[in-house]
C-alpha positions in Angstrom: 48.8 -114.9 64.5 49.1 -111.7 66.3 46.7 -112.6 69.0 48.5 -115.7 69.8 52.0 -113.8 69.9 50.5 -111.2 72.3 49.8 -113.6 74.9 53.6 -114.0 75.3 54.0 -110.3 76.1 50.9 -110.3 78.4 52.9 -112.6 80.8 55.7 -110.1 81.2 56.1 -108.4 84.6 55.5 -105.0 83.0 52.2 -106.1 81.6 51.0 -107.3 84.9 52.2 -104.2 86.9 50.5 -102.0 84.4 47.3 -103.7 84.5 47.2 -103.7 88.2 48.1 -100.0 88.6 45.3 -99.2 85.9 42.8 -101.4 87.8 43.7 -99.7 91.3 43.2 -96.1 89.8 40.0 -97.0 88.0 38.7 -98.8 91.2 39.2 -95.7 93.3 37.6 -93.4 90.8 34.7 -95.9 90.6 34.1 -96.0 94.3 34.4 -92.1 94.4 31.6 -91.8 91.9 29.5 -94.4 93.6 29.7 -92.5 97.0 29.4 -89.4 95.3 26.0 -90.5 93.6 24.8 -91.8 97.1 25.4 -88.6 98.8 23.6 -86.7 96.0 20.6 -89.0 96.2 20.5 -88.7 100.1 20.7 -85.0 100.2 17.9 -84.6 97.7 15.7 -87.2 99.6 16.6 -85.2 102.9 15.9 -81.8 101.2 12.3 -82.8 100.7 10.0 -82.1 97.7 10.7 -79.1 95.5 8.0 -76.4 96.2 9.0 -74.5 93.0 7.9 -71.3 94.9 8.7 -68.7 97.3 8.1 -69.3 101.0 7.7 -67.0 104.1 7.5 -67.2 107.7 4.7 -65.2 109.1 4.6 -64.4 112.8 2.0 -62.5 114.8 -1.0 -62.8 112.7 -2.6 -64.5 109.7 -2.8 -64.0 105.9 -6.6 -64.2 105.7 -6.6 -60.5 104.4 -3.8 -60.8 101.8 -6.1 -62.1 98.9 -3.9 -65.1 98.0 -5.8 -67.1 95.2 -3.1 -69.8 94.7 -1.1 -70.5 97.8 -0.5 -73.0 100.7 -0.7 -71.7 104.2 0.4 -73.6 107.1 0.1 -72.7 110.7 2.7 -74.5 113.0 2.7 -74.9 116.7 5.1 -76.9 118.8 3.3 -79.1 121.2 4.3 -81.6 123.9 2.8 -85.0 123.4 2.1 -87.1 126.5 2.5 -90.8 126.0 3.5 -93.6 128.2 4.8 -91.2 131.0 6.9 -89.3 128.7 6.7 -85.9 127.0 7.9 -85.6 123.4 8.0 -82.2 121.5 6.8 -82.2 117.9 5.5 -79.7 115.4 1.7 -79.5 115.3 0.9 -78.3 111.6 -2.6 -76.9 110.5 -3.0 -76.7 106.8 -5.2 -77.8 103.9 -4.3 -81.4 104.0 -5.1 -82.0 100.2 -1.4 -81.0 99.7 -0.6 -84.5 100.9 -2.2 -86.1 97.9 -0.4 -83.5 95.6 2.9 -84.3 97.1 2.6 -88.1 96.6 2.7 -88.9 100.3 1.3 -92.4 101.3 -1.7 -91.9 103.6 -3.3 -94.5 105.6 -6.8 -94.0 107.1 -8.9 -90.9 106.7 -8.6 -87.2 106.6 -9.2 -85.7 110.3 -12.4 -84.1 111.3 -12.8 -82.1 114.5 -10.5 -83.2 117.1 -8.7 -85.8 114.9 -5.2 -85.6 113.5 -2.8 -87.4 111.1 0.5 -88.4 112.5 3.7 -89.0 110.6 5.0 -92.5 110.3 8.3 -91.7 112.1 6.5 -89.9 114.9 4.0 -92.7 115.2 6.6 -95.3 115.5 8.4 -93.1 118.1 5.2 -92.7 120.1 4.1 -96.4 119.6 0.7 -95.4 118.4 -1.6 -96.4 115.6 -4.9 -95.4 113.9 -7.7 -95.1 116.5 -5.5 -94.3 119.4 -5.7 -91.0 121.5 -3.1 -88.5 122.1 -2.8 -85.7 124.7 -1.1 -82.7 123.2 -0.3 -79.4 125.1 0.2 -76.4 123.0 1.1 -73.1 124.8 -0.4 -74.5 127.9 -3.8 -75.6 126.3 -4.7 -79.2 126.6 -5.7 -80.9 123.4 -7.3 -84.4 123.3 -6.7 -85.7 119.8 -7.7 -89.1 118.0 -5.5 -90.5 115.5 -7.5 -90.7 112.1 -4.6 -91.6 110.0 -0.9 -92.0 109.4 1.3 -90.5 106.6 4.4 -91.7 105.1 6.5 -88.9 103.3 10.1 -88.1 102.5 9.7 -84.6 104.2 9.5 -83.2 107.7 5.7 -84.3 107.6 6.9 -87.8 108.8 7.8 -86.2 112.1 4.9 -84.0 112.6 1.3 -84.0 113.7 -1.3 -82.8 111.2 -4.6 -81.1 111.9 -7.2 -79.6 109.7 -7.1 -76.0 108.5 -7.9 -73.2 111.0 -7.7 -75.6 113.8 -5.8 -73.4 116.2 -8.2 -70.5 116.3 -11.2 -72.8 117.0 -9.4 -74.5 120.0 -7.8 -71.2 121.3 -4.2 -72.5 121.3 -2.7 -69.1 121.3 0.6 -67.8 119.6 1.7 -69.6 116.5 3.9 -69.2 113.5 2.4 -69.4 109.8 4.1 -70.5 106.8 2.9 -69.2 103.4 4.0 -70.9 100.3 3.2 -68.8 97.2 2.9 -70.6 94.0 4.6 -69.2 90.8 2.3 -67.5 88.6 1.4 -64.3 86.9 0.2 -62.7 90.2 3.2 -64.0 92.4 5.0 -60.6 92.8 1.8 -58.8 93.7 0.9 -61.6 96.1 4.4 -61.3 97.8 4.0 -57.4 98.0 0.5 -57.7 99.7 2.1 -60.2 102.3 5.0 -57.8 103.2 2.7 -54.9 103.1 0.3 -56.4 105.7 -0.3 -55.0 109.1 0.6 -56.7 112.3 2.8 -59.3 110.6 6.4 -60.1 110.8 7.5 -61.7 107.6 10.8 -63.5 107.0 11.7 -65.0 103.7 13.0 -68.6 103.6 15.8 -69.8 101.5 15.1 -72.3 98.7 16.4 -75.5 100.4 16.0 -77.5 97.3 17.9 -75.1 95.1 20.6 -74.8 97.7 21.1 -78.8 97.6 21.0 -78.7 93.9 23.8 -76.1 93.8 26.0 -78.0 96.4 25.6 -81.1 94.5 26.5 -79.5 91.2 29.7 -78.3 93.0 30.4 -81.6 94.4 30.1 -83.2 90.9 32.4 -80.5 89.4 35.1 -81.4 92.1 34.5 -85.3 91.3 34.8 -84.4 87.5 38.2 -82.8 88.3 39.4 -85.8 90.2 38.3 -88.1 87.3 40.2 -85.8 84.9 43.2 -86.2 87.1 42.8 -90.0 87.4 42.6 -90.4 83.6 45.8 -88.3 83.2 47.4 -90.7 85.8 46.1 -93.7 84.0 47.5 -92.2 80.7 51.0 -91.5 82.2 51.1 -95.0 83.9 50.2 -96.9 80.7 52.7 -95.0 78.7 55.4 -95.9 81.3 54.1 -99.5 81.4 54.3 -99.7 77.5 57.9 -98.4 77.5 58.9 -101.0 80.0 57.1 -103.7 78.1 59.1 -102.8 75.0 62.3 -102.9 76.9 61.5 -106.3 78.5 60.5 -107.7 75.3 63.6 -106.8 73.3 64.7 -110.5 72.7 61.1 -111.5 71.6 61.0 -108.6 69.3 64.5 -109.3 67.9 63.4 -112.9 67.1 60.4 -111.6 65.4 62.2 -109.4 63.1 64.9 -112.3 62.3 61.8 -114.4 61.0 60.7 -111.6 58.7 58.6 -109.4 60.9 58.9 -105.8 60.2 58.6 -102.8 62.3 54.8 -102.6 61.4 54.2 -106.0 62.6 56.2 -105.4 65.8 54.3 -102.2 66.5 50.8 -103.8 65.9 51.8 -106.6 68.2 52.8 -104.3 71.0 49.7 -102.2 70.5 47.4 -105.2 70.6 49.0 -106.1 73.9 48.6 -102.5 75.3 45.0 -102.5 74.2 44.4 -105.8 76.0 46.1 -104.4 79.1 43.9 -101.2 79.1 40.5 -102.8 78.6 41.4 -105.6 81.2 42.7 -103.1 83.7 39.8 -100.8 83.3 37.2 -103.6 83.5 38.8 -104.9 86.5 39.0 -101.5 88.1 35.4 -100.7 87.6 34.6 -104.4 89.1 36.8 -103.6 92.1 35.4 -100.1 92.6 31.9 -101.4 92.7 32.6 -104.3 94.9 34.9 -102.4 97.2 32.3 -99.6 97.9 29.6 -102.2 98.8 32.1 -104.1 101.0 33.0 -100.9 102.9 29.4 -100.0 103.3 28.4 -103.3 104.7 31.6 -103.6 107.0 30.8 -100.0 108.4 27.1 -101.1 109.1 28.3 -103.9 111.0 30.8 -102.2 113.1 28.5 -99.0 113.7 25.3 -100.9 114.1 23.5 -98.3 112.1 22.4 -97.2 108.5 25.3 -96.1 106.3 25.2 -94.2 103.1 24.4 -96.4 100.1 26.7 -96.1 97.1 24.8 -95.7 93.8 26.3 -96.3 90.4 24.1 -96.4 87.4 24.8 -98.2 84.1 25.6 -94.9 82.3 28.3 -94.0 84.9 29.7 -97.2 84.7 30.2 -97.2 81.0 31.5 -93.5 81.2 34.4 -94.5 83.7 35.1 -97.5 81.7 35.3 -95.6 78.4 37.3 -92.9 79.8 39.9 -95.0 81.5 40.2 -97.3 78.4 40.8 -94.4 76.2 43.3 -92.9 78.4 45.2 -96.1 78.9 45.3 -96.9 75.2 46.2 -93.3 74.5 49.2 -93.3 76.8 50.4 -96.7 75.6 50.1 -95.6 71.8 52.1 -92.5 72.5 54.8 -94.3 74.4 54.9 -97.0 71.7 55.3 -94.3 68.9 58.0 -92.7 70.8 60.1 -95.8 71.7 59.4 -98.0 68.5 59.0 -95.4 66.0 62.6 -94.3 66.4 64.1 -97.8 65.7 65.6 -98.5 62.5 64.0 -102.1 62.0 
């Protein structure tokens, strides 16, 4: 009987306005969470892979005498690549290319030998070259004729670089260069770092942990989002309470009729609580749906107007249920408190 009677109260103006207000607030929170997840995923992707190590720039020499047993050493030079009448600046990296396999990069072709190189997929697309083509690269005035042995697709700066085999620059006499030494964590990490810093004729500059920095920024962003979600839930609680009070006021005649046919205070309270619960669940569900759809529409429309790629909102199933649950509990809690105050003081 109560479900049938609650339909009458759901048609009241207060019910409709309360449902709409809950939906709009929850929709805004859902969109905010989706874009926050999208920003997090994008920054982690741009930040590259986590080395889990300490990295140093080494200028003016090499680390051959430092006695590193477990480290990755990369020598970087910046060259001008001549192609189709244009000169394009790009980093040329000399290192043990086995790290590509360890990092999960997608390699097409073969490992370079001699005067061969691997080109990053973004750089290859920019240059308009493919496996088997030749490149003319000038490094510190030295002309290098390289043949492309393969291409690599990676989510790091490798995609925009030219990769050559280890100890390539000393062999071709390319001149001044910069070395990047990445020391793997282990028992001898501290002693290896000390040897690096104590080496003669080397200028050593430590590098920050980019991945850790990005992780810290993302944590701070989510802390801020959590505060906004909490504020949103408080607004939903208050709005639901105000809506419940208005609903009781608008339903005075119906409640009086119910009491005249034998319905007591408990029946009236349960009927109104059922109505408020339906409004809370419906408003929360509608809000989550609006938030998901709205974020996608905004992203698509922005992409059309700008003609470029736009941040993709991401919302997993766990986040959806979390927002829905918090909003529903807040709305029901606000309505319950309001009903207890308004109807609990009545005499019948």
